[in-house]
Backbone bond lengths (Angstrom), bond angles and torsions (degrees), N, CA, C in turn:
res aa  C-N    CA-C-N  psi(-1)  N-CA   C-N-CA  omega(-1)  CA-C   N-CA-C  phi
1 M - - - 1.448 - - 1.476 109.61 -
2 K 1.383 117.82 -47.17 1.427 122.94 -175.44 1.571 110.62 -62.04
3 K 1.249 117.48 -34.94 1.441 123.47 -176.67 1.623 108.57 -73.47
4 R 1.275 118.21 -30.70 1.455 118.65 -173.27 1.519 112.02 -83.20
5 R 1.279 118.36 -20.07 1.422 120.28 -177.62 1.601 115.83 -68.02
6 P 1.238 116.92 -44.86 1.433 117.56 173.87 1.575 113.52 -63.17
7 Q 1.390 111.42 -34.32 1.459 113.99 177.72 1.522 112.02 -68.04
8 R 1.294 119.49 -37.41 1.483 124.98 -179.87 1.553 104.56 -65.65
9 A 1.318 116.71 -45.62 1.464 120.32 -179.34 1.558 108.81 -63.77
10 A 1.316 119.36 -39.53 1.546 117.30 178.67 1.524 109.56 -67.65
11 H 1.300 120.11 -39.59 1.448 119.38 176.70 1.509 109.83 -62.24
12 H 1.391 119.40 -43.97 1.366 121.34 176.76 1.516 112.27 -54.93
13 N 1.327 118.07 -47.62 1.495 123.66 -176.28 1.502 110.76 -65.90
14 V 1.364 117.47 -37.24 1.433 117.86 178.38 1.587 108.82 -71.09
15 R 1.240 119.51 -39.90 1.460 122.89 -178.30 1.526 107.33 -67.03
16 Q 1.301 117.96 -39.50 1.472 121.03 179.07 1.697 108.67 -65.12
17 R 1.237 112.35 -41.46 1.492 117.21 179.69 1.436 111.61 -59.81
18 I 1.379 114.30 -46.42 1.508 121.78 179.53 1.593 108.03 -61.60
19 L 1.242 118.67 -44.52 1.445 124.78 -179.94 1.550 111.94 -61.76
20 E 1.277 117.24 -41.69 1.476 124.31 179.12 1.543 110.31 -68.58
21 A 1.314 119.09 -41.56 1.425 128.80 -177.83 1.646 103.01 -64.63
22 A 1.353 111.49 -55.56 1.480 112.47 -175.27 1.508 113.02 -64.54
23 E 1.333 118.45 -38.46 1.458 120.94 174.87 1.533 110.54 -56.19
24 T 1.272 120.61 -42.74 1.498 120.05 -177.82 1.561 108.97 -66.79
25 L 1.305 113.71 -44.44 1.506 122.01 -176.78 1.555 108.64 -64.27
26 F 1.313 118.02 -47.18 1.459 121.08 -174.89 1.523 107.71 -69.11
27 A 1.353 118.73 -33.06 1.472 122.75 -179.41 1.533 110.47 -67.02
28 D 1.401 113.26 -42.24 1.416 123.91 -178.38 1.562 114.55 -75.12
29 K 1.362 117.37 -46.53 1.471 121.50 -167.39 1.513 109.74 -110.49
30 G 1.401 119.47 -23.59 1.392 118.95 -171.17 1.563 112.97 95.92
31 F 1.264 116.22 166.28 1.504 120.74 -179.19 1.540 112.74 -62.70
32 D 1.405 116.81 -55.66 1.431 121.48 -173.34 1.538 110.73 -60.72
33 A 1.389 117.96 -41.77 1.459 116.39 -173.06 1.476 115.66 -86.23
34 T 1.306 115.47 3.60 1.521 122.80 175.87 1.584 108.43 -99.58
35 S 1.230 114.86 127.19 1.480 121.65 178.11 1.561 110.61 -104.37
36 I 1.344 116.77 162.97 1.432 122.58 175.00 1.591 107.89 -63.34
37 S 1.332 113.46 -34.81 1.539 120.69 179.28 1.618 107.94 -63.58
38 D 1.303 116.30 -37.95 1.403 116.98 -179.82 1.552 110.74 -66.44
39 I 1.350 115.10 -42.41 1.408 122.34 -179.85 1.489 109.01 -63.66
40 S 1.294 120.04 -44.20 1.431 126.35 177.89 1.488 114.20 -57.79
41 S 1.392 114.21 -40.67 1.423 120.14 -177.27 1.532 108.00 -70.33
42 L 1.293 116.53 -47.70 1.508 119.55 -176.80 1.568 112.17 -71.89
43 S 1.323 118.75 -32.86 1.450 118.72 -177.28 1.522 110.85 -85.81
44 G 1.389 116.41 -20.54 1.444 119.03 -170.41 1.504 115.98 74.19
45 A 1.380 114.77 11.10 1.457 117.19 179.02 1.544 106.18 -102.88
46 G 1.362 116.09 141.38 1.490 116.71 176.22 1.488 115.15 -68.07
47 R 1.239 116.28 162.42 1.510 123.07 179.04 1.517 108.36 -55.53
48 S 1.336 121.71 -46.14 1.436 125.11 -178.72 1.489 108.32 -59.71
49 L 1.277 121.34 -41.59 1.354 120.66 179.99 1.523 116.58 -70.78
50 I 1.377 116.13 -33.34 1.469 117.55 169.08 1.507 113.69 -63.00
51 Y 1.319 118.12 -39.93 1.448 121.86 174.76 1.563 116.25 -68.74
52 Y 1.314 111.51 -19.99 1.464 118.34 176.86 1.557 107.99 -72.55
53 H 1.296 117.12 -38.08 1.449 122.33 -177.25 1.572 113.54 -89.33
54 F 1.303 111.28 -29.22 1.465 114.84 -176.01 1.557 111.36 -133.71
55 K 1.294 117.82 144.33 1.535 123.14 -174.94 1.546 107.68 -63.39
56 D 1.338 113.35 -49.85 1.510 120.38 -175.60 1.524 107.58 -160.30
57 K 1.363 111.97 -171.09 1.432 116.32 -176.63 1.535 115.08 -68.43
58 Q 1.319 113.76 -33.97 1.442 120.71 176.87 1.483 112.31 -67.25
59 D 1.401 115.60 -35.69 1.492 115.65 174.78 1.490 114.15 -64.72
60 L 1.348 113.44 -35.64 1.450 123.65 -178.46 1.582 106.42 -66.75
61 Y 1.286 116.03 -42.29 1.475 120.24 -178.65 1.557 108.04 -69.66
62 A 1.312 121.89 -41.14 1.413 123.94 178.11 1.683 107.84 -66.34
63 S 1.226 116.57 -34.38 1.456 122.14 -174.61 1.502 110.31 -63.95
64 I 1.384 112.91 -35.00 1.446 123.15 -176.94 1.483 107.19 -70.24
65 L 1.314 117.14 -44.67 1.494 120.57 176.32 1.579 111.31 -63.49
66 Q 1.336 117.75 -42.63 1.414 120.02 -177.04 1.534 109.41 -71.53
67 D 1.293 121.04 -34.33 1.469 121.78 174.93 1.541 109.28 -63.12
68 G 1.293 118.01 -44.67 1.495 118.43 -179.34 1.494 112.39 -63.86
69 E 1.366 116.52 -44.03 1.375 120.61 178.03 1.516 116.17 -63.34
70 A 1.379 111.00 -37.04 1.446 115.80 175.51 1.499 116.54 -62.91
71 R 1.391 111.43 -35.71 1.466 119.14 178.72 1.536 113.61 -69.53
72 M 1.395 112.46 -37.86 1.531 117.24 175.39 1.473 112.87 -68.83
73 L 1.302 118.64 -34.41 1.519 121.76 177.66 1.510 107.33 -71.58
74 Q 1.307 120.03 -37.82 1.468 122.95 177.86 1.564 108.03 -60.91
75 I 1.286 117.45 -46.08 1.446 125.21 -179.90 1.587 108.90 -59.43
76 A 1.296 119.73 -40.47 1.417 123.85 -179.65 1.496 108.99 -71.24
77 E 1.301 117.99 -42.88 1.540 120.88 -178.63 1.497 107.55 -66.82
78 E 1.243 121.86 -42.36 1.448 124.63 179.63 1.534 109.89 -59.80
79 A 1.286 115.06 -42.09 1.569 120.68 179.40 1.438 105.22 -66.52
80 S 1.360 123.96 -44.86 1.438 124.80 -174.96 1.482 110.66 -67.59
81 S 1.276 120.56 -32.03 1.498 120.57 179.90 1.502 114.95 -85.78
82 S 1.339 117.79 -4.67 1.451 121.23 -176.85 1.467 111.15 -76.52
83 E 1.347 114.69 172.38 1.526 120.83 177.71 1.468 109.45 -84.21
84 G 1.315 111.15 156.36 1.522 116.29 174.87 1.504 111.97 116.72
85 T 1.341 111.68 -174.36 1.527 120.60 -176.27 1.533 107.42 -82.09
86 A 1.308 113.79 176.92 1.536 117.58 177.18 1.518 109.97 -66.00
87 L 1.304 121.17 -38.77 1.450 121.34 172.77 1.491 114.24 -62.90
88 D 1.335 118.21 -40.47 1.502 116.39 171.54 1.452 115.92 -57.11
89 K 1.334 115.09 -41.47 1.490 120.26 178.13 1.577 112.14 -66.97
90 L 1.240 114.30 -39.68 1.553 116.78 177.85 1.484 110.60 -69.60
91 R 1.339 117.45 -29.79 1.397 119.76 179.52 1.590 111.61 -71.26
92 L 1.274 111.88 -38.95 1.527 119.13 173.84 1.525 110.14 -58.83
93 F 1.307 113.18 -48.81 1.501 118.99 179.38 1.472 111.07 -54.30
94 M 1.446 115.76 -58.89 1.408 116.91 -172.59 1.570 113.57 -63.72
95 A 1.293 116.54 -29.81 1.490 121.05 173.86 1.522 112.29 -61.22
96 A 1.321 110.58 -54.62 1.577 115.36 -179.48 1.435 111.68 -68.57
97 F 1.344 123.05 -36.40 1.375 126.63 178.63 1.532 112.73 -59.42
98 S 1.393 116.91 -47.63 1.434 123.88 179.65 1.476 108.72 -65.18
99 Q 1.326 116.16 -41.27 1.569 120.09 -174.21 1.521 108.29 -64.77
100 M 1.423 114.37 -40.70 1.447 116.91 177.96 1.563 113.11 -61.03
101 H 1.259 114.90 -44.64 1.452 119.62 -176.20 1.483 112.26 -70.17
102 V 1.357 117.98 -32.73 1.476 120.40 178.36 1.546 108.63 -68.51
103 R 1.314 115.79 -36.12 1.425 119.40 -176.14 1.550 110.93 -81.07
104 R 1.308 117.81 -23.57 1.431 121.20 -177.77 1.517 108.59 -121.58
105 Q 1.335 116.52 64.22 1.447 119.06 -179.14 1.541 113.99 -70.09
106 A 1.245 118.08 -23.14 1.490 122.56 178.39 1.596 104.45 -67.32
107 F 1.336 118.81 -38.82 1.468 119.38 -177.78 1.545 108.62 -61.97
108 I 1.360 116.33 -39.21 1.517 120.27 178.90 1.526 106.81 -56.42
109 R 1.326 116.60 -47.20 1.481 118.99 -174.10 1.471 113.03 -65.71
110 V 1.377 115.21 -38.31 1.466 121.97 -178.59 1.577 106.44 -67.59
111 A 1.309 119.08 -43.90 1.485 122.22 177.09 1.600 111.67 -61.16
112 M 1.271 114.32 -42.49 1.448 118.72 178.18 1.562 110.08 -65.81
113 R 1.260 118.46 -39.27 1.475 118.80 177.57 1.533 113.05 -59.30
114 V 1.346 114.42 -45.09 1.415 119.60 171.93 1.478 117.38 -56.50
115 Q 1.341 118.25 -41.69 1.441 122.96 177.42 1.528 112.26 -64.58
116 L 1.321 112.88 -38.88 1.524 119.14 -179.93 1.478 112.78 -75.17
117 D 1.346 116.23 -32.91 1.489 118.63 -176.39 1.504 107.04 -145.38
118 D 1.267 116.65 100.38 1.458 121.98 -177.71 1.501 109.49 -103.96
119 S 1.285 118.43 45.53 1.508 125.65 176.36 1.510 108.80 -61.24
120 L 1.283 122.31 -27.97 1.431 124.16 -176.52 1.495 112.46 -89.63
121 G 1.345 114.71 -3.77 1.523 116.92 -178.30 1.518 116.96 71.61
122 L 1.309 117.72 29.21 1.520 118.75 -171.89 1.475 109.30 -100.14
123 N 1.283 122.09 -4.98 1.406 123.14 -175.13 1.492 110.23 -67.49
124 R 1.312 119.17 -16.59 1.463 121.73 174.89 1.525 110.89 -62.10
125 H 1.355 115.17 -31.95 1.479 115.84 -178.90 1.529 107.45 -70.08
126 A 1.229 123.01 -37.30 1.472 122.79 174.07 1.355 109.42 -61.74
127 E 1.421 124.51 -48.10 1.414 124.67 -177.15 1.593 109.95 -64.64
128 D 1.211 120.65 -39.43 1.431 122.05 177.32 1.591 111.87 -62.76
129 G 1.294 111.94 -45.15 1.487 123.42 178.35 1.495 108.55 -58.07
130 F 1.321 116.72 -50.93 1.456 122.02 -179.32 1.544 110.63 -61.52
131 G 1.317 118.61 -37.02 1.418 117.66 -179.56 1.506 109.30 -67.40
132 R 1.270 119.47 -41.76 1.538 121.89 -178.71 1.482 109.08 -64.63
133 L 1.351 115.27 -42.53 1.475 121.40 -176.15 1.564 109.14 -65.76
134 S 1.336 110.01 -44.73 1.520 114.35 -178.01 1.522 111.10 -64.32
135 A 1.269 117.58 -34.82 1.508 118.87 -177.51 1.541 112.87 -65.75
136 V 1.339 110.97 -39.30 1.508 115.01 179.74 1.556 107.11 -69.11
137 L 1.297 119.78 -43.24 1.473 117.90 -179.79 1.532 112.41 -67.95
138 A 1.304 114.86 -38.98 1.509 119.01 178.64 1.522 106.70 -58.58
139 E 1.245 118.69 -39.81 1.556 121.49 -177.06 1.494 107.50 -65.37
140 I 1.376 119.52 -35.03 1.459 118.81 178.97 1.542 111.36 -66.98
141 V 1.348 115.77 -35.83 1.377 122.98 -178.38 1.491 107.03 -74.12
142 R 1.325 121.31 -42.35 1.440 122.96 178.30 1.460 115.58 -58.35
143 D 1.399 112.37 -40.67 1.524 117.57 -179.91 1.423 109.14 -71.38
144 G 1.369 119.81 -34.70 1.508 122.88 179.12 1.621 106.90 -61.75
145 V 1.297 113.33 -44.12 1.558 114.59 -177.06 1.525 108.08 -65.72
146 A 1.361 117.57 -43.72 1.438 118.23 -178.73 1.490 116.47 -65.26
147 R 1.396 117.34 -26.15 1.414 119.83 177.75 1.545 109.77 -90.08
148 G 1.267 122.71 1.61 1.354 125.69 -176.03 1.486 123.26 74.52
149 E 1.416 108.81 18.62 1.571 117.59 -177.41 1.518 106.59 -85.09
150 L 1.318 117.48 -29.02 1.501 121.35 -177.56 1.520 106.54 -123.87
151 R 1.324 112.46 152.74 1.477 118.55 172.86 1.545 110.08 -69.67
152 P 1.300 118.29 159.78 1.456 120.69 -175.22 1.552 113.83 -65.75
153 V 1.315 118.13 74.11 1.420 119.61 178.49 1.490 112.41 -95.93
154 D 1.318 117.48 166.27 1.457 125.61 -178.14 1.523 108.24 -75.79
155 P 1.307 122.61 115.03 1.495 121.00 -173.24 1.517 115.25 -58.31
156 E 1.405 115.43 -41.78 1.417 121.14 -176.27 1.549 111.49 -65.32
157 R 1.266 114.91 -42.72 1.466 121.53 -179.22 1.559 107.86 -67.17
158 T 1.337 113.79 -43.04 1.473 115.36 -176.48 1.537 109.94 -64.05
159 V 1.384 115.66 -37.57 1.473 118.20 174.08 1.450 114.60 -54.44
160 H 1.356 117.89 -40.25 1.503 118.51 178.14 1.486 108.85 -65.46
161 M 1.245 119.69 -38.05 1.549 123.52 175.82 1.503 110.03 -59.83
162 V 1.323 116.81 -50.25 1.436 119.89 -175.62 1.510 110.48 -63.13
163 L 1.384 117.63 -39.34 1.484 118.16 177.22 1.454 113.50 -69.74
164 G 1.380 115.86 -32.60 1.472 119.72 176.06 1.578 110.84 -62.87
165 L 1.294 112.99 -41.87 1.519 117.28 176.79 1.499 109.55 -65.25
166 A 1.418 118.43 -41.90 1.388 118.62 -177.22 1.489 114.61 -66.03
167 H 1.356 115.15 -32.83 1.531 118.67 174.39 1.534 110.62 -69.65
168 S 1.339 115.41 -33.64 1.520 120.35 179.60 1.522 105.43 -64.87
169 L 1.357 121.04 -37.66 1.433 124.44 179.15 1.486 109.46 -62.57
170 V 1.295 115.22 -38.14 1.523 120.38 -179.14 1.541 107.31 -62.92
171 M 1.365 114.13 -47.17 1.464 120.39 -178.24 1.547 112.92 -58.41
172 M 1.366 111.64 -40.27 1.476 117.98 -177.27 1.539 108.67 -72.08
173 Q 1.261 117.73 -35.41 1.503 123.74 178.86 1.466 108.01 -66.66
174 L 1.327 115.36 -47.63 1.548 118.88 -176.19 1.509 109.96 -60.63
175 K 1.379 116.39 -37.71 1.428 124.39 -179.24 1.621 112.60 -61.03
176 A 1.339 106.97 -47.39 1.486 115.47 178.90 1.584 116.12 -83.71
177 M 1.320 113.47 -27.83 1.465 122.65 179.86 1.459 111.51 54.89
178 P 1.374 124.33 50.10 1.406 120.09 164.95 1.463 116.18 -79.18
179 D 1.303 123.83 175.71 1.408 126.20 -176.69 1.515 109.94 -75.13
180 S 1.279 120.75 -27.54 1.464 121.83 -176.43 1.559 105.43 -148.32
181 P 1.333 114.91 166.08 1.456 120.97 -173.41 1.496 113.09 -59.05
182 S 1.330 120.23 130.68 1.489 119.88 -177.06 1.501 112.16 -68.85
183 E 1.226 119.13 130.65 1.400 125.05 177.23 1.509 110.29 -56.25
184 E 1.294 116.50 -46.50 1.520 119.35 176.72 1.395 112.28 -55.59
185 N 1.354 120.42 -45.02 1.458 122.67 -178.87 1.546 109.90 -61.45
186 I 1.329 118.15 -42.06 1.410 123.52 -176.01 1.483 108.70 -66.47
187 Q 1.296 116.67 -46.52 1.450 121.90 176.20 1.495 112.57 -58.50
188 F 1.347 120.67 -43.90 1.397 121.55 175.61 1.499 110.61 -58.31
189 A 1.286 114.85 -49.19 1.565 118.34 -178.06 1.469 113.70 -58.89
190 M 1.356 115.77 -38.20 1.498 121.46 -177.17 1.555 107.67 -73.27
191 G 1.321 116.46 -29.91 1.517 120.68 177.52 1.396 109.43 -66.87
192 V 1.336 118.03 -44.59 1.496 125.14 179.52 1.547 107.77 -63.08
193 L 1.361 118.46 -47.46 1.375 120.71 -179.70 1.593 113.72 -62.14
194 A 1.272 115.88 -45.98 1.397 120.24 -178.55 1.558 119.55 -80.78
195 H 1.243 113.07 -20.81 1.578 116.16 -177.48 1.471 115.74 -132.99
196 G 1.361 118.70 -6.19 1.399 120.23 -177.76 1.519 111.92 71.61
197 I 1.340 117.50 -166.20 1.453 122.04 -177.64 1.472 111.23 -116.47
198 A 1.276 120.43 -11.57 1.514 121.25 -179.11 1.556 110.42 -74.28
199 R 1.248 117.35 145.18 1.418 120.01 172.61 1.510 111.56 -68.07
200 Q 1.316 118.49 132.07 1.491 123.17 179.36 1.477 111.10 -74.82
201 P 1.356 114.73 137.01 1.491 117.53 179.82 1.512 109.83 -66.80
C-alpha cells in the first residue's frame, strides 16, 4: 500500500498537468486548432502518457468541463453544509465561485466556446452540471424560507439571481485583477441580494 500512494499521486499530478495545459490551449486556440502534440509540448507529458489518461482529444475536452463543473458543485455543497443562515451560505458560495473563476480564466473561455459552438455535443455536460449546482443552491434558499430567514421566494428563480450576481463578481474581479475576491465587492453583492436597490419606505 505504501508503495502505491506515491504512484497514484504522480499519476494525478501528470493528469492535472495535462488538463491545465489543454485548458489553456483550448481556451486560446479552440478545439480544432489544438493538437495532441501541442498539449504534449505545453504539459511536458508524452503523447503516450496523454492517451494513457484520456481516450482522445474530445475526451480531454470533456474532462476539462467535467472537472470545472465538479469543482463548482463542491463549492456549493461546502457552502450548503457550512454553519450560518441561508445568506451566510450564499455569501460563501459566491465568494468561492468568483475566486475559482478568477483563478481559472481559461476554463471560462473553454465553457463559453462550448456554449457558442456545441458541434462536439458537449453542452449537455454544462446543462447536467448546472442542474446539480442549482439543486444544491435551491435547497439553501428553500431552507432559508422554511426557517423564516428569507421571504417566500421561488427557489429556482432566486438561484438564477444568485448565479447572476456571482458572475458579476467575477467580472468585477477580472477588471480589478486582485489576488482574491474583494470583500467590498462581495458585501455590495450581498447587499443587493438581501435588500435590493430600491429605497425602503
